[in-house]
C-alpha positions as CSV (number, residue, x, y, z in Angstrom):
1,M,20.5,-9.6,-18.7
2,H,16.6,-9.8,-18.3
3,V,15.2,-9.8,-14.4
4,R,14.2,-13.1,-12.9
5,R,10.3,-13.7,-13.1
6,V,9.0,-13.5,-9.5
7,D,4.8,-14.3,-9.6
8,V,4.2,-12.3,-6.2
9,L,6.1,-9.2,-7.3
10,R,4.3,-9.2,-10.3
11,A,1.1,-9.5,-8.7
12,L,2.2,-6.6,-6.8
13,A,3.1,-4.8,-9.4
14,A,-0.1,-5.1,-11.1
15,M,-2.3,-4.4,-8.3
16,A,-0.6,-1.1,-7.6
17,L,-1.4,0.2,-11.1
18,T,-4.9,0.6,-9.6
19,S,-3.6,2.5,-6.6
20,V,-0.8,4.8,-8.4
21,A,-2.9,8.3,-8.0
22,S,-2.1,8.0,-3.7
23,A,1.7,8.6,-4.7
24,C,1.3,11.4,-7.2
25,A,1.5,14.6,-5.2
26,T,3.3,16.3,-8.4
27,R,0.8,15.1,-10.9
28,R,-1.4,17.5,-12.5
29,D,-5.0,17.7,-11.2
30,A,-6.9,15.5,-13.2
31,L,-10.2,17.3,-15.2
32,P,-12.8,17.7,-12.1
33,G,-15.6,14.8,-13.0
34,A,-14.3,13.3,-15.8
35,R,-14.8,10.3,-16.6
36,F,-15.5,7.5,-19.4
37,S,-18.6,6.3,-20.4
38,D,-19.4,2.3,-20.4
39,D,-20.7,2.5,-24.5
40,G,-17.7,4.1,-25.2
41,L,-15.1,2.0,-23.5
42,H,-17.0,-0.9,-25.3
43,A,-17.0,0.7,-28.7
44,L,-12.8,0.6,-28.1
45,N,-12.7,-2.4,-26.9
46,V,-15.2,-4.0,-29.7
47,E,-12.9,-1.9,-32.4
48,M,-9.4,-3.3,-31.1
49,A,-10.4,-6.9,-30.7
50,A,-12.1,-6.2,-34.7
51,A,-8.4,-6.2,-36.1
52,I,-8.0,-9.9,-35.4
53,E,-11.6,-10.5,-37.5
54,R,-10.3,-8.5,-39.9
55,G,-6.9,-10.4,-40.0
56,E,-4.5,-8.0,-39.5
57,V,-3.2,-9.2,-36.2
58,K,-3.3,-12.7,-34.5
59,G,-3.8,-11.1,-31.1
60,I,-4.0,-7.8,-29.2
61,A,-3.8,-6.4,-26.0
62,T,-5.1,-2.6,-24.7
63,L,-4.6,-0.8,-21.6
64,L,-6.1,2.7,-20.6
65,L,-5.1,4.3,-17.2
66,H,-7.2,7.6,-16.1
67,N,-6.2,9.4,-12.8
68,G,-4.1,6.7,-12.2
69,Q,-6.2,4.3,-12.5
70,E,-6.9,1.6,-14.7
71,V,-10.4,2.0,-16.7
72,T,-10.1,-0.7,-19.6
73,F,-7.9,-3.8,-20.0
74,Q,-8.5,-6.1,-22.9
75,A,-6.7,-8.8,-24.6
76,A,-7.8,-11.0,-27.3
77,G,-6.8,-13.6,-29.7
78,E,-4.0,-15.6,-29.6
79,R,-0.1,-15.3,-28.5
80,N,1.1,-18.2,-29.7
81,A,0.0,-20.2,-33.3
82,V,1.6,-23.6,-32.2
83,T,0.4,-24.3,-28.8
84,R,-3.3,-21.6,-29.4
85,A,-2.3,-20.0,-26.1
86,P,-4.6,-17.2,-25.9
87,M,-3.2,-13.3,-25.3
88,T,-3.3,-13.0,-21.8
89,R,-2.2,-9.7,-19.5
90,D,1.3,-11.5,-18.7
91,T,2.2,-11.9,-22.4
92,I,5.4,-10.6,-23.5
93,F,6.0,-8.3,-26.5
94,R,8.7,-7.1,-28.2
95,I,8.8,-3.2,-28.0
96,Y,11.2,-2.6,-30.2
97,S,11.5,1.5,-30.6
98,M,9.1,2.0,-27.3
99,T,12.9,0.8,-26.2
100,K,13.7,4.8,-27.0
101,P,11.9,6.5,-24.5
102,I,13.0,4.1,-21.4
103,T,16.8,4.9,-23.1
104,A,16.0,8.6,-22.9
105,V,14.8,8.4,-19.7
106,A,18.4,6.4,-18.4
107,M,20.4,9.2,-20.1
108,M,18.2,12.0,-18.1
109,I,18.9,10.3,-14.8
110,L,22.7,10.4,-15.6
111,Y,22.3,14.4,-17.0
112,Q,20.3,15.3,-13.8
113,E,23.4,13.6,-11.8
114,G,26.1,15.9,-13.9
115,K,27.3,13.6,-15.9
116,W,26.1,15.4,-19.4
117,R,24.9,18.3,-20.6
118,L,22.6,19.3,-23.7
119,D,25.1,21.4,-25.6
120,D,28.2,19.1,-25.1
121,P,29.3,17.5,-28.2
122,I,29.2,13.7,-28.2
123,S,32.6,13.5,-28.9
124,A,33.0,14.3,-25.4
125,Y,31.5,10.8,-24.4
126,L,32.4,8.9,-27.7
127,P,35.6,10.2,-28.8
128,E,35.1,8.1,-32.0
129,M,32.8,10.4,-33.2
130,A,35.5,13.8,-33.4
131,A,36.1,13.1,-36.9
132,L,32.6,12.6,-38.8
133,R,31.8,13.2,-42.2
134,V,28.7,13.7,-44.4
135,A,27.5,11.8,-47.3
136,R,26.2,14.5,-50.2
137,G,25.0,12.4,-52.6
138,V,26.9,10.1,-55.3
139,D,29.0,11.6,-58.2
140,A,29.2,10.7,-62.0
141,S,30.7,7.2,-61.1
142,G,28.3,6.5,-58.3
143,A,30.8,6.7,-55.8
144,P,30.2,8.8,-52.6
145,V,30.5,12.8,-52.3
146,I,31.7,13.5,-48.8
147,E,32.6,16.4,-47.1
148,S,33.4,17.0,-43.6
149,V,30.9,18.3,-40.8
150,H,30.6,22.1,-40.2
151,R,30.5,21.1,-36.6
152,A,30.4,18.3,-34.2
153,P,27.1,17.0,-33.0
154,T,25.6,18.4,-29.4
155,M,24.3,16.0,-27.0
156,R,20.8,17.5,-27.3
157,E,20.9,16.4,-31.5
158,L,21.7,13.2,-30.1
159,M,18.9,13.2,-27.8
160,T,16.2,14.2,-30.7
161,H,17.1,12.6,-33.7
162,T,18.8,15.5,-35.5
163,A,22.8,14.8,-35.2
164,G,22.9,13.8,-39.0
165,F,23.3,9.9,-37.9
166,A,21.6,7.1,-40.5
167,Y,19.4,4.0,-39.9
168,G,20.2,2.0,-42.8
169,M,16.6,3.1,-44.2
170,P,15.3,1.9,-47.7
171,D,15.2,5.6,-49.2
172,G,17.8,5.9,-51.1
173,R,20.1,8.2,-49.9
174,I,23.8,6.9,-49.8
175,A,24.2,7.4,-46.2
176,N,21.4,5.0,-45.8
177,T,22.5,2.6,-48.2
178,L,26.6,2.5,-46.7
179,F,24.9,2.2,-43.1
180,G,23.0,-1.0,-44.6
181,Q,26.1,-2.3,-46.4
182,A,28.2,-2.1,-43.0
183,N,25.9,-4.5,-41.3
184,V,26.2,-2.1,-38.1
185,P,23.6,-5.0,-36.3
186,G,26.3,-7.6,-36.6
187,S,28.7,-5.9,-34.1
188,T,30.3,-7.8,-32.1
189,D,30.0,-5.7,-29.0
190,M,29.5,-2.2,-27.8
191,R,32.8,-0.9,-29.1
192,D,32.6,-2.4,-32.2
193,F,29.2,-1.5,-32.7
194,V,30.6,2.3,-31.8
195,N,33.5,2.1,-34.4
196,R,31.5,0.9,-37.1
197,V,29.2,3.8,-36.8
198,A,31.9,6.4,-36.7
199,E,33.4,5.3,-39.7
200,L,30.1,5.8,-41.7
201,P,28.9,8.9,-43.3
202,L,26.1,11.0,-42.0
203,Q,23.2,11.9,-43.8
204,E,23.0,15.6,-43.1
205,Q,24.9,18.1,-41.7
206,P,23.9,18.1,-37.7
207,G,20.8,20.4,-36.5
208,V,19.8,20.8,-40.3
209,E,17.0,17.5,-40.2
210,W,14.8,15.4,-38.4
211,A,15.7,11.8,-39.3
212,Y,15.0,8.8,-37.5
213,S,18.6,7.7,-36.5
214,I,20.8,5.2,-34.7
215,A,21.6,8.1,-32.1
216,V,19.6,6.2,-29.5
217,D,21.8,3.2,-29.4
218,L,24.7,5.3,-29.3
219,Q,23.0,7.1,-26.0
220,G,23.0,3.5,-24.7
221,A,27.0,3.1,-25.5
222,I,27.3,6.4,-23.5
223,I,25.2,5.0,-20.6
224,E,27.2,2.2,-20.4
225,R,30.4,4.5,-20.4
226,L,29.2,7.0,-17.8
227,S,27.6,4.6,-15.6
228,G,30.3,2.0,-15.9
229,Q,27.7,-0.4,-16.1
230,T,26.0,-2.7,-19.1
231,L,22.7,-1.2,-20.2
232,S,21.0,-3.8,-18.8
233,A,21.8,-3.3,-15.3
234,F,22.0,0.4,-15.4
235,M,18.2,0.3,-16.7
236,R,17.4,-2.8,-14.5
237,A,18.9,-1.0,-11.0
238,R,17.3,2.9,-11.9
239,I,14.3,1.9,-14.1
240,F,12.9,-1.7,-13.9
241,A,13.4,-2.4,-10.3
242,P,12.3,0.8,-8.9
243,L,9.1,0.6,-10.9
244,G,8.3,-3.1,-10.5
245,M,8.8,-3.4,-14.3
246,H,9.8,-7.5,-13.6
247,D,9.4,-8.4,-16.7
248,T,11.0,-6.0,-18.8
249,G,14.7,-6.3,-20.1
250,F,16.8,-7.8,-23.3
251,V,16.5,-11.4,-22.9
252,V,13.6,-13.6,-21.9
253,P,14.4,-16.7,-19.7
254,P,13.5,-20.0,-20.2
255,Q,10.8,-20.2,-17.7
256,D,9.1,-16.9,-19.4
257,S,9.6,-18.3,-23.0
258,A,5.8,-19.7,-23.5
259,R,4.7,-15.9,-22.7
260,L,6.5,-14.5,-25.5
261,A,4.1,-13.8,-28.5
262,D,4.6,-14.8,-31.9
263,I,5.7,-11.9,-33.9
264,Y,4.5,-12.0,-37.8
265,D,5.9,-10.9,-41.1
266,T,3.3,-9.9,-44.3
267,D,3.3,-11.9,-47.4
268,P,4.7,-10.0,-50.0
269,T,2.5,-12.2,-52.6
270,S,-1.1,-12.6,-50.6
271,G,-0.6,-10.1,-48.1
272,A,-1.4,-12.9,-45.2
273,L,0.2,-12.8,-42.3
274,V,2.9,-15.1,-41.7
275,R,4.5,-16.3,-38.5
276,T,8.4,-15.1,-38.3
277,L,10.7,-17.3,-36.6
278,P,14.0,-15.7,-34.3
279,Q,17.2,-14.8,-35.7
280,P,20.2,-16.4,-34.8
281,T,22.4,-13.2,-34.4
282,G,22.4,-9.5,-34.1
283,F,20.9,-6.7,-32.1
284,G,17.7,-5.2,-32.3
285,S,14.8,-6.0,-34.6
286,S,17.0,-9.5,-35.6
287,Q,17.3,-10.2,-31.9
288,D,16.7,-13.7,-30.9
289,Y,15.5,-13.0,-27.1
290,S,16.6,-16.4,-25.8
291,R,20.2,-15.6,-25.4
292,Q,22.3,-12.5,-24.7
293,P,22.5,-10.1,-27.3
294,S,25.8,-9.2,-28.7
295,V,24.7,-5.5,-28.0
296,E,22.3,-4.5,-25.6
297,S,20.2,-2.1,-28.3
298,G,19.0,1.3,-26.8
299,G,16.9,2.0,-29.7
300,G,14.9,-1.1,-30.0
301,G,16.1,-4.6,-28.1
302,L,13.8,-4.5,-25.1
303,V,10.7,-6.9,-24.2
304,S,8.1,-5.9,-21.9
305,T,4.3,-6.2,-20.8
306,I,1.4,-4.0,-21.2
307,D,1.6,-3.6,-17.3
308,D,5.3,-2.9,-17.2
309,Y,5.1,-0.2,-20.0
310,A,2.0,1.1,-18.2
311,R,4.1,1.5,-15.3
312,F,6.9,3.5,-16.6
313,A,4.4,5.4,-18.7
314,Q,2.7,6.4,-15.3
315,M,5.9,7.3,-14.1
316,I,6.7,9.9,-16.9
317,L,2.9,11.6,-16.5
318,N,3.7,11.8,-12.9
319,D,6.4,14.0,-13.5
320,G,9.2,11.2,-12.6
321,I,7.9,9.6,-9.7
322,L,5.6,6.4,-9.2
323,D,4.4,4.6,-6.0
324,G,7.4,6.4,-3.9
325,A,10.0,5.6,-6.7
326,R,11.6,8.9,-7.6
327,I,13.2,8.1,-11.0
328,L,13.4,11.8,-12.5
329,R,13.2,15.0,-10.8
330,A,10.2,16.7,-11.9
331,E,12.4,19.7,-13.5
332,I,13.8,17.1,-15.5
333,A,10.7,15.2,-16.6
334,T,9.4,18.7,-17.6
335,L,12.1,19.2,-19.6
336,M,12.4,15.7,-21.7
337,S,8.3,16.7,-22.2
338,A,9.0,20.0,-24.0
339,N,9.6,20.6,-27.9
340,H,13.2,20.6,-28.4
341,V,13.4,20.8,-32.3
342,D,12.5,23.9,-34.3
343,H,9.6,24.1,-36.9
344,S,12.0,24.6,-39.7
345,V,14.2,21.6,-38.9
346,L,11.3,19.1,-38.1
347,N,9.7,20.1,-41.4
348,H,12.9,19.1,-43.4
349,S,12.7,15.6,-45.5
350,G,13.6,13.1,-42.5
351,A,10.4,14.4,-40.8
352,A,8.2,13.4,-43.6
353,G,5.0,11.1,-42.8
354,R,5.1,12.3,-38.9
355,D,3.3,15.5,-39.3
356,F,6.0,17.2,-37.5
357,G,5.3,20.7,-37.9
358,P,3.7,23.8,-36.4
359,T,1.3,21.4,-34.1
360,R,3.7,18.5,-33.6
361,G,7.0,18.5,-32.3
362,F,10.3,16.4,-30.4
363,G,11.1,16.2,-26.9
364,L,13.8,14.0,-25.8
365,G,12.8,10.8,-26.5
366,F,9.2,11.4,-27.4
367,M,6.8,13.1,-30.1
368,V,5.2,15.7,-28.4
369,E,1.8,17.4,-29.3
370,T,2.3,21.5,-29.1
371,D,-1.2,22.0,-30.7
372,P,-2.8,19.1,-31.3
373,E,-6.3,21.0,-31.4
374,G,-5.1,23.5,-34.6
375,A,-4.7,20.2,-36.1
376,G,-7.6,18.3,-35.2
377,R,-6.3,15.9,-32.8
378,P,-8.5,14.7,-29.7
379,E,-5.4,14.4,-27.4
380,G,-4.2,17.3,-25.0
381,R,-1.5,19.7,-25.5
382,G,2.1,18.2,-24.5
383,T,0.7,14.5,-25.0
384,L,3.6,12.6,-25.5
385,S,4.0,9.2,-27.8
386,W,6.0,6.9,-29.8
387,T,5.6,3.4,-31.3
388,G,7.5,0.2,-31.9
389,A,8.3,-1.6,-35.2
390,A,5.7,-4.6,-34.3
391,G,2.7,-2.0,-33.9
392,T,3.1,-1.4,-30.3
393,W,1.9,2.1,-29.2
394,F,1.7,3.9,-26.5
395,W,0.5,7.9,-25.3
396,I,0.8,9.9,-22.1
397,D,-1.4,12.8,-21.8
398,P,-1.0,15.2,-19.1
399,A,-3.6,17.8,-19.8
400,N,-6.6,14.8,-19.7
401,D,-4.7,12.2,-16.9
402,I,-4.4,9.6,-19.3
403,V,-1.9,6.7,-20.3
404,F,-2.9,4.5,-23.1
405,V,-0.9,1.2,-24.3
406,G,-1.7,-1.1,-26.7
407,M,0.5,-4.4,-28.0
408,V,0.4,-6.5,-30.9
409,Q,3.3,-8.2,-32.8
410,R,3.5,-7.7,-36.6
411,M,6.1,-6.1,-38.7
412,D,5.4,-4.0,-41.6
413,D,1.7,-4.0,-41.0
414,P,-0.2,-1.5,-43.5
415,T,-3.1,-1.3,-40.9
416,R,-1.3,0.2,-37.7
417,Q,-1.7,3.8,-38.6
418,A,-5.1,3.2,-38.9
419,R,-5.4,1.3,-35.3
420,Y,-3.3,3.9,-33.7
421,A,-5.7,6.6,-35.2
422,S,-8.8,5.0,-34.2
423,S,-7.7,4.0,-30.6
424,R,-7.1,7.7,-29.6
425,R,-10.6,8.6,-31.2
426,L,-12.8,6.1,-29.3
427,V,-10.8,6.7,-25.9
428,Y,-11.5,10.5,-26.1
429,T,-15.3,9.7,-27.8
430,A,-15.5,8.0,-24.6
431,L,-13.9,10.7,-22.0
432,E,-17.0,12.7,-20.7
433,R,-15.5,15.7,-19.6
434,G,-17.2,17.3,-16.2
435,A,-19.7,14.7,-16.0
436,Q,-20.8,14.1,-12.5
């Protein structure tokens, strides 16, 4: 259930973003004298807003923090096609897979309390997963060829998309086809959801490949079982309330519905943006945010604002603390931020298109830059990042003490990768290291 908005508290939370540095004793020292040029920041904002002029999005918001201080914020375009309401700082966005790092933090809160261990089998917490199978393709008649798992997938593998689960991706693999046919988003509750996934074959043996999967929604089920709370109640009590994330949740209350940005899809014929209306049932990408979902999706169900998400990201950069609220112990935040997947696994087919390998890995909930310089990327070593299906994106750069959050609302956007890349290029072009 979404936390009721309190205007005063939200205003205080936004003001607190400008004074984060005072509460960051555990954060890495900032680069001496580093600053951002006015011309560089202007170029960043102009390029981000140009996405509207090019017809790529209807509205965009971006926020850059450095040393815990706001450097630049921009909101451009509109958030509602009917009322023509402008994009504003308090606009609410569907963050979809940017929910995943928040769920990972919820998992690690329980980890630091000793509730689970990385090398435990997931069946210790989801006994429904005790007899998993793997789809090895199809036979001459088109029937699935199924084999037993060689071993049980571990919690570490569940946290890193290497446990073997499918996600219903349209990639032609039989496990994903069967996943789609099972209508997992139509699950009536969390138990039904877990049972439906347990009946489906994995797409690969555990530990063999990195493949984007339903694993984080399964993490949500584990959080509920270990905590005895709903996922939303646990996140609200242990993450959102302590961090002042008052507009983040699985439901948008009626009084806040006007702040929820319209979402767009791409017309397959013309390529033009088409406003997408809410769906009446399901969870994740098909969720109607005006009411409680049947399953609170740890993999993609949250909405948030740009300031709320920046506070979450700043907490990660600060090694688990923000404004005196300790969410994770420093060593746990460090554990999350390290690469946990071998290069041979990252280079397998499931990771294609994400440039994993010697220069980029995956931690416990984030992509991790292990050697960006070697790949010709501008961010610092150890940068964490992820994106959402509607084009939201963020990164956390401890080496340069940077948090960046970008918010748009467009599904199936062929322009998103260029936007992600240009925002990073322009941020680091604007950064003047060692200037006085």
